[in-house]
Structures are given as C-alpha cells and as structure tokens.
RODO-2510 file (C-alpha; in nm, 4 decimals, decimal comma):
residues 82
     n   res          X          Y          Z
     1     m    -5,1013    -7,3616     3,7820
     2     f    -5,1379    -7,1719     4,1123
     3     e    -5,0174    -7,4766     4,3043
     4     t    -4,7010    -7,4850     4,0927
     5     l    -4,6220    -7,1186     4,1642
     6     t    -4,6691    -7,1602     4,5392
     7     s    -4,4742    -7,4821     4,5823
     8     p    -4,2079    -7,4525     4,8546
     9     p    -3,9073    -7,4828     4,6208
    10     v    -4,0393    -7,2051     4,3935
    11     v    -4,1192    -6,9699     4,6836
    12     n    -3,7822    -7,0448     4,8413
    13     s    -3,6024    -6,9797     4,5112
    14     v    -3,7799    -6,6458     4,4663
    15     g    -3,6778    -6,5550     4,8210
    16     l    -3,3154    -6,6427     4,7508
    17     l    -3,3238    -6,4395     4,4294
    18     l    -3,4574    -6,1349     4,6168
    19     d    -3,1846    -6,1792     4,8783
    20     i    -2,9152    -6,1880     4,6110
    21     i    -3,0565    -5,8760     4,4431
    22     g    -3,0720    -5,6983     4,7774
    23     v    -2,7134    -5,7850     4,8702
    24     v    -2,5782    -5,6744     4,5318
    25     k    -2,7676    -5,3443     4,5555
    26     l    -2,6374    -5,2858     4,9075
    27     f    -2,2862    -5,3565     4,7855
    28     i    -2,3250    -5,1005     4,5067
    29     y    -2,5221    -4,8295     4,6849
    30     g    -2,4371    -4,8880     5,0512
    31     l    -2,6623    -4,8616     5,3530
    32     p    -2,8581    -4,5383     5,3916
    33     a    -2,6412    -4,3157     5,6069
    34     e    -2,7327    -4,0318     5,8368
    35     i    -2,5010    -3,7819     5,6714
    36     s    -2,5518    -3,4458     5,5094
    37     r    -2,7313    -3,4839     5,1792
    38     s    -2,7339    -3,1135     5,0985
    39     g    -2,4975    -3,1468     4,8032
    40     a    -2,2567    -2,8869     4,9438
    41     d    -1,9081    -2,9079     4,8035
    42     c    -1,6141    -2,9824     5,0297
    43     l    -1,5152    -2,6161     5,0589
    44     g    -1,8668    -2,4984     5,1397
    45     f    -1,8956    -2,2607     4,8429
    46     g    -2,2267    -2,3911     4,7122
    47     k    -2,4627    -2,6772     4,6545
    48     d    -2,4524    -2,9023     4,3524
    49     p    -2,7978    -3,0182     4,2330
    50     k    -2,6393    -3,3188     4,0634
    51     e    -2,4902    -3,4339     4,3930
    52     q    -2,8229    -3,3820     4,5709
    53     a    -3,0006    -3,5937     4,3081
    54     k    -2,7300    -3,8596     4,3289
    55     a    -2,7636    -3,8752     4,7082
    56     r    -3,1437    -3,9130     4,6824
    57     f    -3,1031    -4,1881     4,4215
    58     y    -2,8520    -4,3784     4,6362
    59     d    -3,0810    -4,3488     4,9381
    60     r    -3,3774    -4,4855     4,7401
    61     m    -3,1721    -4,7743     4,6026
    62     a    -3,0457    -4,8600     4,9504
    63     y    -3,4035    -4,8814     5,0792
    64     v    -3,5060    -5,0915     4,7772
    65     a    -3,2192    -5,3264     4,8618
    66     l    -3,3331    -5,3574     5,2225
    67     v    -3,6904    -5,4294     5,1090
    68     c    -3,5584    -5,6998     4,8748
    69     l    -3,3625    -5,8609     5,1574
    70     v    -3,6514    -5,8586     5,4040
    71     s    -3,8961    -5,9842     5,1391
    72     g    -3,6568    -6,2618     5,0443
    73     f    -3,6203    -6,3785     5,4029
    74     v    -3,9982    -6,3691     5,4519
    75     l    -4,0543    -6,5794     5,1393
    76     q    -3,7949    -6,8295     5,2546
    77     g    -3,9705    -6,8548     5,5906
    78     v    -4,3121    -6,8948     5,4269
    79     s    -4,1806    -7,1705     5,2033
    80     n    -4,1152    -7,3797     5,5146
    81     w    -4,4887    -7,3914     5,5918
    82     l    -4,6238    -7,4553     5,2412
***
C-alpha cells in the first residue's frame, strides 16, 4: 500500500492539488502586505476589533496559501525522482 501512495503520479497529483488550493487562497485573501493592521478607521477616530481580527485572519490565510504553493512545488519535484 505504501508503494501505491508514493508512486510518482500520486505524489505529483497531490502537489498539483496543493498548488491549486494555494492559488485560490491567494486569490481570495491576497499576499500578506506590509500595511497597518491596527484596525483604525479611515478618519482615525478609533480602532475596530473586528477589523483587527479580520486582518489577522487574512494574514494567516495568505501564509497558509504560500505554504500550500511551496509544498505543492516540492512534491512535484520529488515525484520526478521516485
């Protein structure tokens, strides 16, 4: 069974699937940006905790997407040597 799970086509397919997931997540959440994540409103009157939480969530999802992409490319590379 282990040989079936590590065959090149299976590893390559898992890599492609991770790449697709990563690209879709990046499309939805965007790349992590170096911008203010304080949650301040546009007029500077205060900070919104909901906006701060949303910014943290988007940042986490962007990093998850990047990890998916890198993992997918690594698996595709590994499948060439199996």
